[in-house]
N, C-alpha and C positions, 0 to 999 in steps of 0.2 A: 864845194859840195858838203863836205863834212861840217863846216861852219854853218851852213843853211840848215842842215838836219838838227844840229844842236840848238840853233836859234828857235826853230819851229817847236821842238820838244819843250823848250823853255816856255814859249808862249802857251803851249798846251798846259803845261804845269801850273802856270799862274792863272789860267782861266777855268781850270777844273775845280770843283768844290773841294774843300780841304778836309773832308771827312773820310779818311782812308781806313781801310781795314788791314790788308795784308801787305807787307813788304817782303819780297823774296829776292834772294840773290843766288845765282847759279848759272849753269850753262844751258843753252837752248836744246831741248830734245826734238821730238817730232813736232812738225807744223802741219796743220791740216787746213786747207782752203776749200771751202764748200763748192760744190759744182756750180752753183749760181754766182759765186764770187762775192757774196754778201756776208760771209762769216769766215773768221779765222779762229782756230783753236790751237793752243800750243802748250808744250810741256816745259817746265823749268826743273832741272835736277838740283834739288835742295832738300833741306830737312823740314822746311816749313809745310805745315798742313793747309789744306784747302779751307777757305773762309765759308764756303757754302755748306748747306746742310748735308748734301750727298756728295759722293766722290765719283767722278766721271769714270765709267768702266774701262776707258782706253788710257787713263792716267793723265789726261789733259787737265790743267789747273786754271787756265785763263782763256778768255775770249775777247775778241775785238769785232764789233759789228761794223761791217764796211758801208752799210747803207745809212745815210744821214748822220755820219759821225765825221765832223771836220778833222782832218789830220790822220785818219785811220790808215791811209795809204802810206803816210810817212812813217808811222809806227811800224807798219808791216815791213817796209824797206829796211828800217834799222834792225828789226828782229831778224830778218833774213841775212843781213850783213853780219850780225854778231854770230849767227849759226855758221855761216860759211867761213868765217875767220877764227871760229872757236873761241871768241871773246866772251866773257861773262857778262851777264846783264843784271840790272836791279829792275824789278817790276813792282810798281806801286798799284795795288788794286783800289777800286772805288768803294768796296764794302758792299757792293750790290751783285747779285747773281741773276742771270736770266735774259740779258740782252740777246744772247745766242742760245744758251742752254742753262737750265736751273742749277746745274752742278758745276758751272764755270763761273769764276769771278770776273767781273767786267774790269778791263784795264783802264787805269787812269793815265799812266805814262810808263816808259821805260827809259833806262839810262844804260848806255853801252859802256862798259868799263874799259879803260885803256889796256 
């Protein structure tokens, strides 16, 4: 299972445009899943500032749109796994804000650190 997640994250990495803005390393804080299930917002405890023009009032930095985003469920699974096991992650943002909220950077991929 772990090999499958790593492979799928790798495939996502090589298929996502390579114009990234923010790279963030830290532990996963709060995770919000919207009531319709089409949005995920999450915190990363780190010193990196948000790439978006405004800061989310609840402290979330990143968002994943679950609708129409191939691999979003896999990214969410890896994110929740890292949160449950208290592993650090590396989040690579896309440099765009607004797929879910204009104050949240859209996620390109995450890496769960060993």
